[in-house]
C-alpha positions as a printed Julia matrix, in Angstrom:
398×3 Matrix{Float64}:
 129.26  -40.86  22.85
 131.43  -40.67  25.91
 133.86  -37.79  25.78
 136.8   -36.84  28.01
 135.02  -33.52  28.55
 133.72  -35.09  31.75
 136.86  -33.87  33.53
 135.84  -30.28  34.06
 136.49  -28.21  37.19
 135.27  -24.66  37.58
 136.01  -22.57  40.66
 134.37  -19.24  41.48
 132.18  -17.19  43.72
 128.72  -16.12  42.68
 127.63  -12.73  43.93
 123.95  -11.82  43.65
 122.96   -8.24  44.41
 122.98   -4.83  42.84
 123.76   -4.7   39.14
 126.09   -1.76  38.64
 129.36   -0.7   37.01
 132.53   -1.59  38.87
 133.09    0.01  42.26
 136.71   -0.11  43.41
 137.84   -1.43  46.79
 140.58   -0.03  49.0
 143.23   -1.94  47.08
 142.27   -0.13  43.9
 141.14   -3.28  42.1
 137.97   -3.37  40.08
 135.28   -5.91  40.92
 132.75   -6.96  38.33
 129.28   -6.66  39.8
 126.97   -7.97  37.13
 125.95   -7.56  33.54
 125.28   -3.83  33.7
 121.52   -4.3   33.99
 119.18   -2.33  36.14
 119.68   -2.74  39.86
 116.76   -4.14  41.84
 117.36   -1.44  44.39
 117.16    1.5   42.01
 115.19    4.43  43.3
 112.54    4.04  40.62
 111.39    1.33  38.29
 112.85    1.69  34.85
 116.47    1.98  35.97
 118.68    4.82  34.8
 116.34    6.03  32.05
 114.12    7.88  34.54
 115.08   10.19  37.4
 113.33   10.14  40.78
 111.86   13.58  40.0
 110.2    12.16  36.87
 112.48   13.78  34.28
 114.38   11.76  31.7
 118.13   11.47  32.06
 119.84   13.65  29.5
 122.67   11.92  27.66
 125.03   13.36  25.11
 125.85   17.0   24.32
 123.45   19.05  22.22
 125.89   21.97  22.13
 123.96   24.12  24.61
 124.78   24.81  28.26
 124.01   22.08  30.79
 121.2    23.38  32.98
 119.86   20.03  34.19
 120.33   19.3   37.89
 121.82   15.91  38.81
 119.73   13.4   40.73
 120.62   10.76  43.3
 119.27    7.61  41.65
 120.0     5.11  44.41
 122.4     4.11  47.15
 123.71    0.65  47.94
 126.37   -1.21  49.87
 128.7    -3.07  47.48
 130.78   -4.58  50.29
 131.27   -4.48  54.05
 132.07   -0.99  55.32
 131.41    0.68  51.96
 128.44    2.65  50.64
 127.95    3.87  47.08
 125.86    6.77  45.78
 124.72    6.59  42.17
 123.87    9.88  40.44
 122.12   10.5   37.13
 125.24   12.03  35.57
 128.94   12.53  36.37
 129.38   14.72  39.43
 131.98   17.27  40.48
 134.87   15.49  42.3
 135.29   18.35  44.78
 131.7    18.71  45.98
 130.84   15.01  45.61
 134.08   14.04  47.33
 133.18   15.95  50.5
 131.8    13.45  53.05
 130.03   16.27  54.91
 127.6    16.48  52.0
 126.2    13.02  52.81
 123.97   12.03  55.72
 123.2     8.36  56.33
 120.56    7.74  58.98
 118.76    4.62  60.13
 115.06    4.19  60.89
 116.07    3.55  64.51
 117.57    7.06  64.71
 121.25    6.08  64.5
 123.61    7.92  62.15
 126.39    6.28  60.15
 129.72    8.13  60.16
 131.69    8.43  56.92
 135.45    8.83  56.73
 136.2     9.39  53.02
 134.63    9.73  49.59
 136.03    9.02  46.14
 134.31    9.99  42.88
 134.21    7.87  39.73
 131.97    9.52  37.14
 128.39    9.24  38.33
 129.35    6.99  41.27
 130.67    8.06  44.66
 132.27    5.5   46.96
 131.84    6.32  50.65
 133.96    4.62  53.3
 132.16    3.97  56.58
 134.07    5.26  59.6
 135.93    2.69  61.69
 133.95    1.45  64.65
 130.63    2.24  63.01
 128.15   -0.62  62.76
 124.77   -1.03  61.13
 121.87   -2.04  63.34
 120.31   -5.35  62.16
 116.78   -5.01  60.87
 117.14   -1.26  60.36
 116.38    0.55  57.11
 118.95    3.2   56.2
 118.5     6.23  53.95
 120.94    8.68  52.37
 120.47   12.44  52.03
 122.76   14.49  49.74
 123.45   18.25  50.03
 125.54   20.69  47.96
 126.73   18.13  45.41
 126.94   19.53  41.86
 127.46   18.12  38.41
 130.4    19.08  36.17
 128.53   22.19  35.01
 127.94   23.39  38.57
 124.24   22.48  38.74
 123.34   21.47  42.33
 121.57   18.21  43.03
 117.81   18.55  42.57
 115.81   19.33  45.68
 113.21   16.67  44.8
 115.7    13.88  44.12
 118.48   14.13  46.64
 117.33   11.31  48.91
 117.59    7.52  48.64
 115.11    6.06  51.12
 116.39    2.5   51.22
 120.08    1.66  50.95
 120.28   -1.8   49.44
 122.78   -4.29  50.76
 124.51   -6.86  48.58
 123.92  -10.53  49.22
 126.99  -12.67  48.54
 126.0   -16.18  47.61
 128.42  -19.06  47.21
 126.96  -21.95  45.2
 128.74  -25.29  45.4
 127.71  -28.31  43.31
 129.05  -31.4   45.04
 129.18  -34.14  42.38
 129.67  -37.56  43.89
 129.07  -41.21  43.06
 129.93  -44.16  45.32
 132.3   -46.87  44.16
 130.27  -49.34  42.09
 133.22  -51.63  41.37
 132.89  -55.42  41.49
 136.55  -56.31  42.19
 136.37  -59.92  41.01
 134.85  -59.0   37.64
 136.74  -55.69  37.42
 133.48  -54.11  36.27
 131.18  -51.34  37.45
 127.79  -52.72  38.45
 125.74  -49.59  37.74
 125.42  -47.06  34.9
 125.1   -43.98  37.09
 128.7   -42.75  36.92
 128.63  -42.74  33.13
 125.02  -41.61  32.78
 125.24  -38.58  35.04
 128.73  -37.6   33.91
 127.77  -37.45  30.23
 124.75  -35.32  31.03
 124.29  -33.59  34.4
 127.88  -33.2   35.6
 129.11  -31.86  32.29
 126.05  -29.73  31.49
 125.93  -28.08  34.9
 129.45  -26.77  34.37
 129.42  -26.07  30.62
 126.26  -23.94  30.88
 128.43  -21.22  32.43
 129.79  -20.44  28.97
 126.51  -18.65  28.26
 126.61  -16.71  31.55
 130.1   -15.23  31.96
 129.1   -13.1   34.97
 127.82  -16.06  36.98
 130.28  -18.08  39.02
 129.99  -21.16  41.19
 132.03  -24.1   42.44
 131.83  -27.6   40.99
 133.39  -30.27  43.17
 134.05  -33.62  41.45
 135.07  -36.19  44.04
 138.05  -38.45  43.58
 135.97  -41.64  43.71
 133.84  -40.28  40.85
 136.8   -39.18  38.74
 138.65  -42.46  39.29
 135.73  -44.47  37.88
 135.3   -42.11  34.94
 138.95  -42.18  33.96
 139.83  -45.82  34.66
 136.69  -47.52  33.35
 135.49  -45.23  30.57
 138.05  -42.73  29.34
 140.97  -45.18  29.33
 139.07  -48.35  28.34
 136.36  -47.09  26.01
 137.92  -43.81  24.84
 140.47  -45.29  22.38
 137.65  -46.98  20.43
 135.48  -43.87  20.06
 135.82  -41.76  16.91
 134.38  -38.46  18.06
 134.76  -36.73  14.7
 132.77  -39.34  12.79
 130.46  -40.32  15.67
 131.45  -43.98  15.53
 132.55  -46.69  17.96
 134.73  -49.64  16.96
 132.49  -52.08  18.78
 134.18  -55.28  17.67
 137.62  -54.18  18.81
 136.28  -52.82  22.09
 134.27  -55.94  22.93
 137.2   -58.17  22.06
 139.42  -56.32  24.51
 137.15  -54.91  27.22
 133.84  -56.8   27.22
 132.62  -57.08  30.8
 135.13  -54.49  32.01
 133.2   -51.18  31.94
 129.51  -51.61  32.83
 126.98  -54.17  31.54
 124.93  -51.61  29.61
 127.92  -50.62  27.46
 128.23  -54.21  26.28
 124.45  -54.54  25.82
 124.2   -51.43  23.66
 127.23  -52.23  21.5
 126.08  -55.75  20.71
 123.41  -56.53  18.12
 119.89  -56.41  19.53
 118.8   -59.98  20.43
 115.6   -61.41  18.98
 112.68  -62.25  21.3
 113.55  -65.94  21.1
 117.24  -65.42  21.8
 117.16  -62.76  24.5
 118.4   -63.95  27.89
 116.98  -63.21  31.32
 120.1   -61.21  32.13
 119.54  -59.04  29.07
 115.84  -58.63  29.89
 116.83  -57.52  33.36
 119.21  -54.91  31.96
 116.6   -53.74  29.48
 113.55  -53.38  31.7
 113.04  -55.95  34.47
 115.72  -55.05  37.02
 115.6   -52.05  39.31
 118.62  -50.67  37.44
 117.56  -50.94  33.83
 117.11  -48.96  30.63
 113.68  -47.78  31.81
 112.81  -46.06  35.06
 109.4   -47.72  35.56
 110.48  -51.33  36.02
 108.36  -53.49  38.32
 111.2   -53.79  40.8
 111.44  -50.03  41.1
 107.72  -49.28  41.06
 107.08  -51.62  44.0
 108.73  -48.97  46.16
 106.17  -46.37  45.05
 102.7   -47.97  45.32
 100.84  -44.68  44.91
 102.68  -43.91  41.69
 102.09  -47.43  40.44
  98.38  -47.22  41.23
  97.8   -44.01  39.31
 100.31  -44.24  36.49
 100.32  -47.95  35.69
  96.7   -49.16  36.29
  96.18  -52.89  35.89
  92.91  -54.72  35.08
  91.2   -56.95  37.63
  92.02  -60.66  37.47
  89.99  -62.59  34.87
  87.77  -65.42  36.12
  88.74  -68.81  34.74
  85.24  -70.31  35.11
  81.68  -69.06  34.46
  80.35  -66.76  33.34
  81.38  -67.8   29.88
  81.84  -64.24  28.63
  84.17  -62.08  30.74
  84.68  -58.39  30.12
  87.68  -57.08  32.07
  87.75  -53.88  34.08
  89.78  -51.56  31.89
  91.45  -48.22  32.2
  89.53  -45.43  30.42
  89.96  -45.27  26.66
  89.37  -42.49  24.2
  86.37  -44.4   22.77
  84.6   -44.49  26.11
  81.83  -41.93  26.21
  81.19  -41.3   29.92
  83.27  -39.63  32.6
  83.78  -42.24  35.3
  83.8   -39.57  38.0
  80.03  -39.7   38.53
  76.81  -41.09  37.14
  75.46  -39.64  33.91
  72.27  -37.57  33.91
  70.66  -39.86  31.36
  71.28  -43.51  30.43
  74.86  -43.76  29.27
  75.46  -44.7   25.64
  77.54  -47.78  24.99
  81.18  -47.83  23.97
  82.04  -47.52  20.31
  82.34  -51.3   19.8
  79.76  -53.93  20.65
  80.01  -56.41  23.52
  80.98  -60.01  22.91
  77.29  -61.03  23.21
  76.15  -58.88  20.32
  78.15  -60.73  17.63
  76.53  -63.99  18.94
  79.72  -65.84  19.64
  77.7   -68.15  21.91
  79.37  -70.36  24.51
  83.11  -70.61  24.9
  85.9   -68.61  26.5
  86.57  -65.63  24.26
  89.33  -63.12  25.06
  88.11  -59.6   24.23
  89.8   -58.13  21.16
  89.46  -54.94  19.17
  87.85  -56.01  15.93
  84.08  -55.79  16.07
  83.59  -56.75  19.71
  84.14  -55.43  23.21
  87.2   -53.42  24.15
  89.95  -55.73  25.36
  92.99  -55.4   27.58
  95.0   -53.69  24.88
  92.76  -50.65  24.42
  94.16  -48.6   27.3
  97.42  -48.06  25.41
  98.9   -46.51  28.58
  96.32  -43.73  28.14
  95.52  -42.81  31.74
  93.89  -39.46  30.96
  91.77  -39.91  27.82
  89.55  -37.31  26.31
  86.17  -37.21  28.08
  83.21  -37.19  25.7
  80.36  -37.03  28.25
  81.04  -34.9   31.31
  80.25  -35.94  34.87
  76.65  -35.64  36.1
  75.45  -32.25  37.28
  72.19  -30.38  37.82
  69.87  -30.1   34.85
  70.12  -26.73  33.1
């Protein structure tokens, strides 16, 4: 089925970095930063369920006084010029909002100045002072002093340091979907199936998959030459004859009006399958002989990949047309063969499951090997290039 859902444009920016709740920017807007999962830069493995000092994070209110000290879980940079400190519980806006309680120092000895701090629950957003720059290749750490939680408990002495401030990587993914113009102007027909084939599968799927990942964004660029062929030669010409609800195509009406005006494979597939005696060379080419055909291993295509052809499509040696009278072709391995061809057997190799043409005493005369009762013939490979090995390759006696 060929559906107008080909025409799909999605625009966005994918950001890959710390997974965290929203951290506001200067303009006050909220920016989604992921699915709420554990950040790769968290201070400890296990995310927010474990504090750096080894204690579990206490959630909820059991009715008693809060005597648990808050912990600095991790620190990260959500955007340029901004640092964020993530605590194990909501912190006091007054003490956590004092920039003098934070020290950010690099492994090279430089110190990062901070100009302001704003508190949002267990997160503190720290604005880097103007004119301050981070030294490339330097690891930065954050040390917190005198910050308390809402009950007045000061930050724990064993968990007030984040040794590695993680920086967010902003990644913009762009899928550039393009097909050249395959139009034959005289015939008013596209000479290849690739516009239709890729549009009904890859181009559509690569965009529609985002429905399952609402926090992932990327750009899909469909070029005008691609869209023009999709709309003019498939949506407008074939679309009116496709019943999407009932999964049917009015082939007779379409062929009467547009035969030879989309691409040759549309016509081939909508017509009745020709018999072996009626099939034409053009149809055989479209089915399997031509480089552009219904199969991807046509002879015309495989000639460009001799190594692939040698290993995937082995062919027997030419058969002699004169003596000896009995000819047994060189065949690809078959499941009935008993010896690994990789090396000689330790002992005399047993014969194949069927007898040779001499054993049935067919006497003189050219006899093509067949399956029934005599030697394996050309048909036994059955495209089986990796059959089960019954006798392993030779090795030292045990």
